[in-house]
N, C-alpha and C positions, 0 to 999 in steps of 0.2 A: 298901827300893827301892820307889818308887811304881809302880803299875800304869798302863798306858795309859788305862784307864777313869778312874782317879783324876786323871790329868793332864788329860784331857778335861773332866771335870767342874770341876776347878779353874779351867781356862781360861775356860769358859762363865760361871762365877761371877764371875771377874775382869771379864769384859766387861760383865756385868750391873751389877756394882758401879760400873764406870766410867760406864755409861749413867745410872745413878741419881744419880751425883754430878754429871753434866752437867745433868740436868733439875732438880736441886735448887739449883743456883747462882742467886743473885739477879741480876736485870737491873740492874747498877750503871752509872750514867751518870757518867762521869769529869768531866763539866763541871758537875755540880750541887754546890752548897755544903752540901747536907744531909748529915749524918753517917749512917753505917750504923746502922739501928736494928732489923734482923731481917728475915728472909725474908717474914714475914707482912705487912710494910709495903710490899713491892715488888710492884707490879702493872703490867702493860703498859698504855701509854696506849690502844692499840687491840688488841682481842682478835683472835687468829689465826682465819682462816676458810678452809675447804676450797673450792677452786675446781672441782676435779674431782668426779665423782660415781661411786658404786659401779656396777659393770657386770658382766654375764655375758660371759665371753670363751671362745670355742671355738677350739681350736688343734689341728692335726694333729700327732701324735706325731713327735718329731724336729725340729720347727720351732722358731722363736724367738718369744717373746711379751714385750711390754712393758706393765707395769701402771702407769698414771699415778697420781701423788699430788702435786697442786698445792695449796699453801697460801699464802694472802695474809696478810701481817703476821706471819710466823713469829717474828720477833724472836729471842730467845735460846733459845726452846724447840726441842726435838729431836724429829724424826719417827722413829718406830719401825715397821719392817716385821716382821710376824710371821705365821706359819701355825700355827694352833692355839696350843699353848703354846711352840712353838719360835721364838725370836727370830732373824731373818735379818739385819737391819741396824739400826743406831742412827745416825741422821744419815747421814753419808758413811762411817761406820765399819762394815765388814762383820763380822758375828758368825758367820754360817754358814761352815762349812768347804767347802761344795760350790762348786766353781769355776764352776758354771753360773750362779750368782746374782751380780748386781752392780748398783750404782746408776749410772744414766745420766741425763743432763740435770740437773735439780735434784734430785729425790728419786724418780724413776721406777724401779721394779724390773724389771730385765730377767732373763729366764730363758732360757738357750740350750739347744737340744736337749732339749725337754720330754719327760718320761717319763710313763708312765700314773700313776705314784705322785705326780706333781706336781699331780694334780687336787685341788681343794678351795678353801677360802676363804682369801684373802690379806688381811691387815688392815694398813692404814696408820694408825698410832695417833699422835695428838698428845699429847705428854707434858705437858700442862698439868694443872691441878687437876681438871678435869672429865673427863680421860681420853677425849676424843672420838676417834672412829675412822671410817674409811671401808673398806667391805668390797668386794672384787672376788672373784667366783667364777670359777674356771677349770675348764673341761670339756676333757678330752683326747679328741680324735677319733682312732679307730684304724681304719685300712683293713681290709676283711674278709680273713680267712684261711679256708681250707677244708681239711677232712680227710675223705677218702672211706673208707667201710667196704665191703669190705675194702681194706687199704691198697695192694694191688697192682693194684686197679682191674679185676680179672677175676672174673666170677661165672658159674658153670656150674650149670644146673638141668635137671631132667627135664621132658619134656612133661607138661602137666597139673598141675604143682605151682604153689605160690604163691611168688613171688619178692619180697623186700624189699631195695630199694637205699637206702642211707642216706649222707647227707653231714652233717657237723657243721661249723658256721661260728662264728666269733668275731669280735669287733670292737665298736666303739662309734661310732654306735648299733648295736643288735643287727641284724645283716644279715638280709635276706629271702633265702630260697633258692628258686631256680626250677629245675624239671626240664624238659629237652628231649630229644627223641630225634632223632638226626642222620640225614639222608638226603642223599646226594650229589647227588640229582636235584632234589628239591622243597625242600631246606633243612630246618632244624630245626623240629620241631613241639612247641609248648608243651604240657606234660602236667600240671604240678602246681606249687603254691607252698608246699611244706612240706619239712621236713627228710628225710622218708622218702617213697619212691615204692613203692607195693604193686601188683604185677602178678599177677593171678589167672589160674589155668587157662592157663598159658603154652603157646604152640606156636611153630612156626618163624617166625611173623610178628613175634613179640616179640623175636627175636634182633637184635642190632645194638649200636650205641654209644649210650649214654645220657650226657647231660652235666648236671651240676649246677652252677649258678652262684650266687654270693653277691654281694649288692650292698647297701650302706648309704649310698650317696651320698658316700663318702669315697674319693677317687681312683678307680681303675678297678675294674670288676667282675672278679672272679676265677672260674675255671671249672676243673672236673676232669671227665675222661671215665671211664666204667665200661663195659667190654665184657661184654655178656651173651651167653652161648652156651647154646643149648637142645639137650639130648640127646634124641633121639626116633628111633623107627623111620623108615627113609627114606620120603619122600613123592615121588611121581613124577607128573609131568604129561607128556603126549605132545604133540609139536608138531602132528601130524595123526593122528587116530584112524582115518582112511580114506585110503589112498594108492593112486592109480591107477597101473597098470603095463601094460606090453606086452612081448612077446618082442623081444629084441635091445636093449632100452633099459636105462639104469642108474637105480637108484632109491636113495633114502636114507631110513631110518626113524630118528627122533630121539626119545629119551626124556630128560627133564630131571629130575635128582634134586635135591630140596630138603633142606636140613638138613645131615646128615652127609655131606660130600663124600668121605669115605673109604670109603663103601659099595662093595661089590663088585657089579658089574653082570653079569648073564647074559642071553643072548638065546635064545629058543625059537621054533621054528616048529611049529605044531600039536602042542605039548607035547614036542617033541623038542629037546634041547639042541643049540645050534649052535656049531660051531667055525669058525675062519678057514680059508678055502680060497683057491684062486686067483681065484675070482670073488666071494668074500665076505670082508669085512674089518670089524673093530670098532675104533672110535676113541673117545677121550674127551678133552675139554678143559674143565677146571674141572667144572661140574655138568652138562655137556651130553654125552650118550652117543649115538654114531651106529653104525647097522649099514648098510653100503654093499653092495648087490648089483649086480654088473656083468654085462652081457650076459644080462639077465633071461630065464629059461626058463619053460615052462609049469608045471614042477614047483615053481617058486618061489611060485606063487600060494598063498594061505592066510592063516591067522590067526597073527600073530606076537605075542610078548609079551616085555617087558623086565622082569626081576626084579632088585630091589636088596636086598641083605642087609647088616645090620650087627649089632652085639651086642645091640640092643634089639628086632629084629624083621625081617620080610620084607614087601615090598610088590610088587605085580604090576600092570602095565597092559597093555592089548591094542591092537594095531594090525592092521586088516584091509588086506590087499593084494589088489586085484582089478583085472581088466581091464574090468569093466563101466563105463559112463560114470558120472561123478559127477552129483549132483542139479543140476537146473537152477537158475540164479540169475537172477532177473528184474531187468532194469535199465531198463525203459521206465517213464516217469512215470506217476503214477496217474491224472491227468486227461487224457481224450482231447480231441483237437482237433476232433473231429467229433460229429455228432448220432447217427449210427447204425452207426459202425464204430470199432474200436480196433486200434491197431497194437501187438501184444504182442511184446516183444523180451526175449531171455534169452541167457545165456552157459552153456556146458556144457563140462565137462572130459572129453576122450576122446582117446586116441592113435589107435586104429583109426577108420575113417570110420563115421558113423552110418548105420544101415540102415533105421531106422523111428522115427518120432516120433508121439507120441499127445498130443493136446490135449483137455482137458475144461474147459468153462466152464458157469456157471449164473448166473442173476439172483438178487439178494437183494431180497425184498419187505420194505420196513422203513419205519418212521416213528420218532417220538421214543421210543415205548415198546414197539415191536414189531419183530421181525426174524424172517423166515421164508425159508430158502433154497429156491430152485426146483430143477427137475430138471436134472441134469448133461447137457450136449450134448457128445458125443464125436466127435472128428475124427482120422483117421489121415492125417497129412500127409507128403508126401515130404521127406526130410531135405535141403532145399536150404539151404546155410549158407555162411558165410564163416569160413575159418580164420584166427585172429589170431596163433597161434604153434603150436608142435609139439603142444600138448596141449589147446588150447581152440578152440571155435567160438562164433561169434555167430549166433543164429538169430532169425528174425522171421516172424510170421504175422498177417495182417489178419483180425480176427473181424468179420463183416459182419451186417446185418440186426438191429442192436441197438436197443433202445428208447432215446429220448433222455431225458436227465436221470435216469439209472438207475445202480444200483450192481451190479457184477458181480464174480465170483470165477473164477480160472482156476488150473489145475494142468497140469503137463507131465511126461511121461515119455518116455525115449528108450532105443533099443537099438542096440548094435553087435554084433560077432560073438561077444562073450563073454556077452551077455545084456542084460536090462533093468536099468536103474538104479533106485535108490529114487525113489519119487514125490516131486515137489517140494513145497515149502511153498506154501500158498495165496497167490496174488497178487490183491489187491483193486484194481479200477479203476472209473472213473466216465465216463459219457458226458455231454456238456454239454447245457445248456438252449438253447432257441431264443433267449432273451433274452441269453444270454452270448456275447459276442464272443470270438474266439480271442485269448488273451492269452499271448504267448510267455514273457513274464516270469513269469506265474503258473505256467505249465507248467515252467519251469526251476526255480522255487522248490519246487514240489511233487515234482519229479523228483530226479534225482541231482545232486550237486555235486562239485566238486573237479576238478583238472586231468585226471587219467587217466580218470575216469568220464565227464567231459565230452566227451572225445574219442570215447569208446565211444558216447555218446548220438548224436554227429553221424554216426558210422559207421552206427548203427542207423537213423537217418532216411534216409540214402541207401539202405541195404539195403531198408528198407520200401518206398520208392518203386520200387525195381527189382522187388521181389516183387509189388507191386500191378500193374505193367505185365505181369509174367509171368503172373499169375493172370487178368488181363483178356483177354489174347490167347491163353491156352491153353485156356479153357473155351468 
């Protein structure tokens, strides 16, 4: 009994013998009177000639390709298609058993549903005595595929360690890999163009979703996401490190925990652990932890701390709760509209009324290479102010008898019934020159901008005018 291999070999041999017999037959003209005198005496009147040319064909895997083979004056000769040593067709006779191969048109070779193994040289051979042939090269294009390491797309690392993210891509041509970090607000940020992404000394800012993408120009780019989680001791930021309060009001202290959201949060007042009471409650939402104190009492003043604990460590942040005024925040533009006076305007946070305000200013003697501050001039001014809400005032004071075209600095300090606030930051301002006309547009540009602050600036101008009238008629 013959094996399948022997049967296949016998069949291929049979096809080849048939092909050889075909190309060995003489070209007999039935209308000639000459007798047959042998194959060597029979030559075609016109030699066959290739009309098509060899070419490089690129085709995407799964698609269909047609390789041309056009011959002029073929006569009785037979065209042979082969790939390497494998014969595919002989004339219109199919030799290959692969159903994807067939002859279309005259002698074009069609391959349906091309596979990666179909790449290579295809030869259309003319079975004459010269064995002339035409070669087509087929390149199979394969869209990119990706494989992320680890396969589950989840990576966990400790703070301070080095993390290596890896993606492997395959396809033809060889795909290029791109790394991005996703951000729901600003969009993806491009990081690297390699198969691996190395992150050193990682912290909570490295945590998030990383995306590797592969592209080789064949069909669409493919992408995979890797979630990076950083394990670290909790990190805390406070919403406000100084909170103003007064008896009878409600306040909220806020600490935000970054990193491990499963951290345990504890609240302390002056080193004493706090528990929930009818006036005191603790809330948390995601990474935001709040301590709310209702109907504030004098015993509630002091230093508070929020303490976050997890398996890797403990972190503490402090919040001061005080009845004293907050520091002055200057809102007047830097450039004065006058030669010899300046309208200094600021806001201040306080619930109780202000009882005293102290203003200090000095001139700066300066040129391009030299700067020397002068002596401070101190004024205690009555706290005449406009309250903008339950916790803020707008105050203004006109500083007179200034030098024109000069640079000055000012600071402000205020007191309510709980005491003096912290001294303000230094505010620098300028008086104008004789030759400089008042330019409201310049004053606007050098001053504050934005809708809310612009309204405050207009209020300050009106307030300054009123205070000027008050000072003029009160002294």
